[in-house]
N, C-alpha and C positions, 0 to 999 in steps of 0.2 A: 362286186365285193362279198369273198366268202362268206356262206351263210351256213356253214359244214356244224359248227357248233350249236347252232339252234334247236336241232333235232334232239342231242340227248337231252339239252336242257329242259326243254319242250315235256320230256319222258320224265325227267326227274321231278317236274312240278307238278304232275299230273300224280306218279305218284306218292309226293309228299300231303297233295292233295285227298287222297284216296286214304292216307291213315289218319290224318285230322280230322275227315266224316267218320271216319269208324271211332276215334274219340272220344267225336262229340255225344254222335248217337247211342253209344254203350256205354258211356262215360267209365271210361277208363280209368282208374286208379286219378281219380279228382283233387286228391293232395298233393299227387306227383306234377301233373299237368292241368295247362291252362293255356290261355291265351289273349294276347293283344295283340289287336288287329288280328292281322295275317302270320304274326308269328306264335313260334309254337313255346311254351316255357317248360322246360322241365326243370323243377325247383326242389328242395328238400329246406325242412323248416330247421333242422339239423345245424346250426350256427355254431357253437360252442367254440371253434377253430379262432372264430376271431376275438374270443372274449381271451382265448391264451396267448394271442399276438398282441395283444394292446395292451402289455401289462406295463412297458415304460412309456407313461403315456404323456410326462414331460415333456422327453425326448421326442413323441410322435408330433406336440403341438408344437413345438419348433422346427419339425421335419414338416407340418403342415403350414404354416407360415414360409418357409421357403419355397415351398410347392405354390402359391399364393401368387408370390414374386413373378416366379418361372414361368405360372401359365400366361399370365398380364401381359409378359414379355412375349412369349410365343404366338397368342393372341396378335397381337399389336402389328411383329412381324411379319404374320401368314397373310393377314389381312394386307396390310401394305403388298405384300408379293401378289396377291390375287387382285389389287387394283394396278400393278405395272402389268404383269401378264396380261388382263383385259384389255387393256391400253394398248401396248406394243400390239396385241394382235388384229388392232382394228388394221391397222399400218403392213404388217408383215403377213406374205404370203406364207400358207403352213399347210400341210398336209392333215387332212382329218382323223379323226379317232375315233376307230372302229368301237361299235360299240360295246362288244364284250371285251373292251380292254378300258371300260369305263368302272368297271365290278371287278373289284379283288377275289377273285374266284382262282383257284388256285386249276390249271388244266384249260379253263375257260382264257383268261388272259393271257395274252400268248406272251407276255412278259413276266409270267410268273407260275411256274413247271409245278405240275403235283406230286411234286416229291416229300418224304418225312421231313427232311429238313424244313420247307415250308409249312405245312401242314402244324408240324411242332410250333413253329413261329409262331401261328395266327392262333391258333388256340394257348397256347403259351403266354401271347400278349394280352389275350381278350381277359385270362385269369389274373393275371398282373393288376391289369386294369382294376378290376374287380375287387380284388384284394385289398386294395387301396382305400375303395371306400368302404367295405366292411369295415377294414381294422378302425380308420381315423371315426367310424360313427361310434365305437364301441368306446375310444379312447375318449370322446367328446361326448357321453355316456347316455347313448342313442340306441335304441335298442333295432336291433335286426331282425328283423320277419322272417325273412329266407331268403336262400342264394343258388342260382343256376345257372342254366345256360338257355340263350335265347336262341332259335334257329326258324331258318326258310329254306326248306331244303338242306342244305347243311348249316353247322354251327357256323353264326354271323354273330353272335356275341355273348357274353358272359354278364349277371346280374345279382344286383344286391339289395332288396327291398328293406331300406331302414323305416323304422317308424314313422309316420307323416306326422302323429302327434307331436311326437318328441321332434320333428325337424320345423314345424311350424311355430313350437315355443323356442327357440334355438334362436340364439345373438346371432347377427350377419357376420363376424367372425366365423362364429362354427360354422355355420353354414359355406363359405367361402372356403375353409379348411375341407371342408366332406367334399366338394365340388372336385377340386382343385387334387386331390389325392390321388384319382387313379391317372389322371395326366404325368402327376411327380412323380409315381411309381413305374409308369412306361418309359419316361425319359430316364431313368437313375437305372432302370434295368437295362435299359438300350446302351445306356453310358459304360456300363460293367459289360456286357458282352462286347462292344468298343475295344473298350480295354486289354479284355482277354483274348480279341483278335489280332490284335497288334503285335502280344504279348506272345503269340505261337506264329504268327508269320515272322517274326526276328531269328524263327529257327531255321528255316529254309535255305537251303543252297541253291544257288543258279546251275546248271549243268554249263561246261565250256562251250560248244560249237552252235553254229549259227543255225539257226529253223527259219522256214517259210512261213512268216505272220497272215500273209494274203496272197490270193492266186486273182490274175484278173480274167473277168469269165469273156467264154469265147476265144481266146489269145493261147500260143501254143502250149504251156505247161498246162492250161484247165484240159484243152484238148488232151492233153500224155493223161490225164486222171492222177498229177499230183495235188495231194492234200494242205492244207493248212494244219500246222503242226508239225511239218516234217522236219526232222533233222536231217541236215545237209553235213556229208562229211567229202565229199570232193564233189569236180565238176570237169569230166573229161580226164579222168584219173589223175589230176591235180588236186592234193589234197586242201580245205579250205578250213582257218581255224575262228576265222574274225568275217565282218561286212567289209574291210578291206580288201580280202581274200579273194572273196567273191566277188569286189568289186574291179579287183584286176584281173580275174577271171574270163569273167562277162566284155569288160572292156577292150579284150581280143579278140572277139569274134566277129562275125560279118550275118549280114543277111542271108537266109537259104541254107546256114552252117547246121549239122545234129549235133549237137551234143549230147555227153551221157551224166544226167545227173542222179547222184550215187546217195544215198540214205536210209534213212530208220523211221518206219513210224508205227510207236507206240510199244517199241521193242521188233518190229518185222523188219526184215531186211526188204529198201525198196529201191531200183534201177528201173529209170527211165531215161528214153531217145527221142530228144524232145527237136525239131527243126525249127528253129529261130526265124520268126520275120520281123519286119521293120519296125521302129521304134513311132509309137501314136503320139503326136506334134503336142497333145495335150498334155502328153506323160513323159514328155523330153525333162523338164526341168526338173524334175523331180526321181528322174534314177540314177541310179551307183554310174558315174563316169563317163555318160553316152558318148562317142564317137558320132562321127556324120554316118557310118554305115554300119554299127554297130547292130547287133542282133538284138533280137528284143525275145525275151522267155516268157515276160508276162506273171514273174515273181513278184512281192515284196517280201524281205527277208528280213531278219531281226536278231538281235541277241537276248539270252536270258538275264543278261544283264541289266537288261533296257527294264525287264517285268521288276527285277527288284529294282530300280530307279525309280522306278515312276512309284514303288510300295512304299519305300520311304519317305518321297513328296508328299504322301496321303496319310502316312500315319504319324510323321513327324513334322507337321508345320513348323514355322518357325517365327509367325507375329500373328495375332487377331486373326488378317485379313487372311495370310493362307488356313487358318482354320476352318474359316467359312466354305473357305472355296473347298477345303478338304470334305467337308461337312454335304457341301451338295457336291462332289463328286460320286461321294457314296452314296447318295440320297437317290442318282438317276442310274446305277450301276445297275438295276435289273432291265432297265433301256439302252444297254450297251451298244446295241446295235446299230440306235439311230444318236448316241449322245458321246459317240467320239473314245467310246471307253472300253472297248472291246477288247485291248491286253489284260484287263484287271477281270473279266467277268469271269474268271475259273473263280473266283471269290462266291461266287453265289448259285451256278450251273453245274460247274465240270472240275475235272481232276487232269491238274496238267500232264504232259507226259513225265515220265523220274527224270527224263534224259534233259528237260528243259527247267525243271524246278524239282528238286531233290527233297521230298517229305523225311520227318524227322522219325515218325513211327508210324506202323500199320495204322490206321482211322484217320489219319492228322485230316483229309479234307474235307471227311464227313462231319470230324468236329468245327472246322473251318467253316462249314457250310448252313450249318447249324446255329453257330455265333453271329455269322452275317445277316444268314433271314431272323433271328431275334433279335438282333440289333436295328434292321431295317425297320421291321413291321414294328416294333413297339418306339422307335423314334417317330415314324410316321402318322399312327393313329396316337401318339401324345399330343404332336405339334396339330393333327387337326383338328382334334378334341379340343383344344381350346379356342378353337374360333369361336368368336362372338353370335355363335348362329342358334338360333332354335333350340333342339335338343340336347345340343350339344354340351358338356361341360362348363365351356366358357362361356355360352348362349345362356345358362342358367344361374354363371355369377354376375354376370351381364345383369340379368334380372332383376335377380335380389338384391345387389346394389343398387341401381332404380329404383325397385321399391321401397327399400329402405330410406333412401333419401328425399323423397315425396312424402312417405309418413311421417318421416321426422320433421318436416316444414310443414306441419295438417295439409299437404295435401292430396287429390284423390290418387291412391295408386293405380287407376287405370292407365294413366298417364303413361305409368313406368312398362306397362305392357305393351301400349302401342307405339312407344318407340322403339323397343324391341324387334317389333314386329319389323318394322319398317327396316331395321338395318338388318334381319333375317333376307327381306326383300331383296333389299341393295346386294348382298353376300350372294343370295340364291342367283343374281343374274351378274355379277362377275365371273361367277364359276361357269354360267352357260355359255358366256359370249365367247371365250376361247373355243368351246368345243362347236360352235355353229358357226364363228367366222369361216373357216377353211370350205363351209358349202356355199358362202356367199361371195367370197372375195371372187 
């Protein structure tokens, strides 16, 4: 197992510990810095912005009520998903998850790159979440004591501190709207980012030439140095304009024949002389028009139109079931290398060759990446916060609902807390099972 990521993490934790020690020992800015467990709270009591943003109280209360329903639905769906995942992990052999990939830390998690788009999306989602709590607090006439950033080595969250006495004296409806507000904000903003993504992606224009989609490791093209993403213009001086053209040329080749592959990669002309080998038996049924003695180049080809077709299916579902599939596809995009969505990975991490997909203006792909990560992080943050688990917003909603129900019937509220703890233990178990089963099977 590769543990190269561990050393920089340990150095960062040690530096964080030294900074925290200095803050405590020298009592640095006590009104700005405080701690909750190992987390550093960087806060301010200037919360007037929430008063300014909570002017339309009636509209915000309606928004809050819709958010409560949305949060409950998300909590139920995600809980069922964890049940299903845990159940399936008992019977299906899967690869273990690397420890660093359990953390949404850009640059440490191998699927989450440390880019401006990722960091912006992460910080933006945390602020959007906490602003929901702050604005709904003021709309419900609950005072906000402070707001700020929560850090543990890196910023791990934002926070808003409503007045605890005001919350305790509030109705159940007020508490539910307040807890659901952050989740609602994340889901709404994530949806808006997705809409912007759809509108912008409709402007891209696919190229007209086929390109190298993938290269089989250890085969002729790989040994010659052919790169995925290379635009193909001709094979053995025969111009190719489609997959059918490539199929026709390769079908006429023989084992040990040397062919010339000509094209360009990122605007740079490329020429490769490649000696073909025989077609592997396990690939013969997946190749373009293989003959009995046809040569094998070791390349899978595609066309730019295949990408735009995949985008169309993702962006314009024709039924609720297709919409759910599109959302699931989007959720797994950062894990494209293991989820079979490599063709769309450029939405998250890279800018495609203009010869494959042409952008309508400069900076287009940078905007696409920001929108993609903002949508992805907001949606994931909202969905998982809806879980009826301990300190999550969904967990607090469940606790207050059960407590209110027991108190209204003259029963001990401690029973409600016991039930909530039991549900949290079950959910933690459901989360842990898929993580440990690969090591046990």
